C-alpha positions as CSV (number, residue, x, y, z in Angstrom):
1,M,-3.1,-28.2,32.2
2,E,-1.5,-29.0,29.3
3,L,-0.1,-25.8,27.5
4,A,-1.3,-26.6,23.9
5,G,-5.0,-27.2,25.4
6,L,-4.7,-23.7,27.1
7,V,-3.8,-21.9,24.3
8,N,-6.3,-23.5,22.1
9,S,-9.1,-22.9,24.8
10,I,-8.2,-19.0,24.8
11,I,-8.0,-18.6,21.2
12,S,-11.4,-20.2,20.6
13,A,-13.0,-18.1,23.4
14,T,-11.6,-15.0,21.9
15,A,-12.9,-15.8,18.5
16,S,-16.2,-16.4,19.8
17,I,-16.5,-13.3,21.7
18,E,-15.3,-11.5,18.8
19,A,-17.9,-13.2,16.5
20,G,-20.5,-12.5,19.4
21,R,-19.5,-8.7,19.2
22,K,-19.9,-8.6,15.3
23,G,-23.1,-10.3,15.6
24,F,-24.4,-7.6,17.8
25,A,-23.8,-5.1,15.1
26,T,-25.4,-7.2,12.2
27,K,-29.1,-6.7,11.8
28,G,-30.9,-9.9,12.4
29,K,-27.8,-11.6,14.0
30,A,-28.0,-10.2,17.5
31,E,-29.4,-13.5,18.9
32,E,-26.8,-15.5,17.5
33,G,-24.3,-12.9,18.3
34,R,-25.2,-12.9,22.2
35,I,-24.9,-16.8,21.9
36,S,-21.6,-16.8,20.7
37,Y,-20.4,-14.0,22.9
38,E,-21.6,-15.7,26.1
39,D,-20.1,-19.2,24.9
40,G,-16.8,-17.3,24.4
41,I,-16.8,-15.7,27.9
42,S,-17.9,-18.7,29.5
43,E,-14.9,-21.0,27.9
44,A,-12.3,-17.9,28.5
45,M,-14.0,-17.8,32.6
46,E,-13.4,-21.9,32.8
47,T,-9.7,-21.5,31.1
48,F,-8.6,-18.8,33.5
49,Q,-10.1,-20.4,36.7
50,E,-8.3,-23.6,35.8
51,A,-5.1,-21.7,35.2
52,Q,-5.5,-20.0,38.5
53,T,-6.2,-23.3,40.1
54,T,-2.6,-24.5,38.8
55,A,-0.7,-21.5,40.5
56,N,1.9,-21.8,37.8
57,P,3.1,-18.6,36.8
58,Q,4.4,-20.2,33.3
59,I,0.7,-21.2,32.8
60,I,-0.9,-17.9,33.9
61,L,1.5,-15.7,32.0
62,L,0.6,-18.0,28.6
63,A,-3.1,-17.8,29.1
64,E,-3.1,-13.7,29.6
65,Y,-0.4,-13.4,26.7
66,T,-2.6,-15.5,24.4
67,F,-5.9,-13.6,25.3
68,I,-4.0,-10.2,24.7
69,S,-2.6,-11.4,21.4
70,Q,-5.8,-12.3,20.1
71,E,-7.4,-9.1,21.2
72,L,-4.6,-7.3,19.3
73,E,-5.5,-9.4,16.3
74,F,-9.1,-8.7,16.4
75,C,-8.4,-5.0,17.3
76,E,-9.6,-2.6,14.6
77,K,-6.6,-1.1,12.6
78,T,-8.0,2.4,13.3
79,D,-8.1,1.8,16.9
80,K,-4.6,3.3,17.5
81,P,-4.9,3.5,21.5
82,A,-5.9,-0.1,21.8
83,I,-3.3,-1.3,19.6
84,S,-0.7,1.1,21.6
85,S,-1.8,-0.7,24.7
86,L,-1.9,-4.2,23.8
87,S,1.3,-3.9,21.9
88,R,3.0,-2.6,25.0
89,A,1.4,-5.3,27.3
90,I,2.6,-7.8,24.9
91,R,6.4,-6.4,25.0
92,F,6.0,-6.3,28.9
93,F,5.0,-9.9,29.0
94,D,7.7,-11.0,26.8
95,D,9.9,-9.6,29.4
96,A,7.9,-11.3,31.9
97,F,8.8,-14.6,30.3
98,L,12.5,-13.9,30.4
99,A,12.2,-13.1,34.2
100,L,10.2,-16.2,34.5
101,K,13.3,-18.1,32.9
102,A,16.0,-16.4,35.3
103,V,14.3,-17.2,38.3
104,E,14.4,-20.8,37.4
105,G,18.3,-20.3,36.6
106,L,21.2,-20.9,39.0
107,H,22.0,-17.4,39.5
108,Y,18.8,-15.7,40.4
109,E,20.6,-14.2,43.7
110,A,22.3,-11.8,41.4
111,V,19.1,-10.3,40.2
112,E,18.4,-9.8,44.2
113,Q,21.6,-7.9,44.5
114,T,20.5,-5.5,41.5
115,F,17.3,-4.4,42.7
116,P,17.1,-1.5,45.1
117,H,16.0,-2.7,48.7
118,D,13.8,0.1,49.0
119,G,10.0,-1.1,49.2
120,K,9.2,0.8,46.1
121,Y,11.1,-1.9,44.1
122,R,9.9,-4.8,46.2
123,I,6.7,-6.9,46.4
124,K,6.8,-8.5,49.6
125,G,10.4,-8.3,50.1
126,Y,11.3,-9.7,46.5
127,P,12.5,-8.1,43.7
128,M,9.9,-6.3,41.5
129,D,11.6,-7.6,38.4
130,S,10.2,-7.6,34.9
131,F,7.4,-10.4,35.8
132,H,5.8,-8.1,38.5
133,I,6.0,-5.2,36.5
134,A,4.1,-6.9,33.5
135,C,1.6,-8.2,35.8
136,N,1.1,-4.8,37.8
137,G,0.9,-3.0,34.5
138,H,-1.8,-5.2,33.1
139,K,-3.8,-5.3,36.4
140,G,-4.0,-1.6,36.0
141,R,-5.2,-1.9,32.2
142,L,-7.9,-4.3,33.4
143,Q,-8.9,-2.4,36.3
144,N,-9.5,1.0,34.2
145,I,-11.3,-1.5,31.5
146,L,-13.6,-2.4,34.4
147,K,-14.6,1.0,35.0
148,T,-16.2,1.6,31.7
149,P,-19.8,2.8,32.1
150,G,-22.5,0.2,30.5
151,L,-20.0,-2.8,30.6
152,D,-21.7,-5.9,30.1
153,P,-21.8,-8.0,33.5
154,I,-20.5,-11.2,32.2
155,E,-17.4,-9.4,30.5
156,K,-17.0,-7.7,33.9
157,A,-16.9,-11.1,35.6
158,L,-14.3,-12.1,33.1
159,L,-12.1,-9.3,33.6
160,K,-12.3,-9.9,37.5
161,Q,-11.5,-13.6,36.8
162,R,-8.4,-12.4,35.0
163,L,-7.2,-10.0,37.8
164,D,-7.7,-12.8,40.1
165,T,-5.6,-15.3,37.9
166,L,-2.9,-12.6,37.6
167,N,-2.8,-12.3,41.3
168,A,-2.4,-16.2,41.8
169,G,0.4,-16.0,39.1
170,Q,2.4,-13.4,41.2
171,E,1.9,-15.3,44.4
172,G,3.3,-18.7,42.6
173,Y,6.2,-16.3,41.1
174,M,7.0,-15.2,44.5
175,E,7.3,-18.6,45.8
176,M,9.7,-19.5,42.8
177,Q,11.7,-16.3,44.0
178,K,11.9,-17.3,47.4
179,K,13.2,-20.7,46.4
180,A,15.8,-19.4,44.0
181,L,16.9,-16.6,46.9
182,A,17.2,-19.7,49.3
183,K,19.9,-21.5,47.5
């Protein structure tokens, strides 16, 4: 999967979803809104599924980062809780990109030595660094959204796909950790 294509697909999908939501609220535009919303959800689903099949942590992280960046862009300025949550998620993903860079580096074993070996700080025996912290925190956020009553079934399906994609990213990242620590 080409990174530029992935980013463009996510931007296009989120724009269609947002246009659809606004269409729902506009008298006489509900049908157009529904079509735009469904097209956006469909495009996002396809993009996240494609990202998941790569099992490439960088691609998966970039897909989710782009999606939440766009959500923040479309967020109402008065929705302080959403702005705070999305901004925090973006900061955590910024740190996750740094962890991804570190695991590809020559001295990742130093990270292994700096994390406690208690299970609370490990995932399947590997350090729970900022990559895992970002993914786990964001998965919790997505799971909380899934609990929203009346959530559209196709949006629920997209949220579940995003969770599955993040899980695949973590699995791929653990493989990178395994290789880095075997050096």
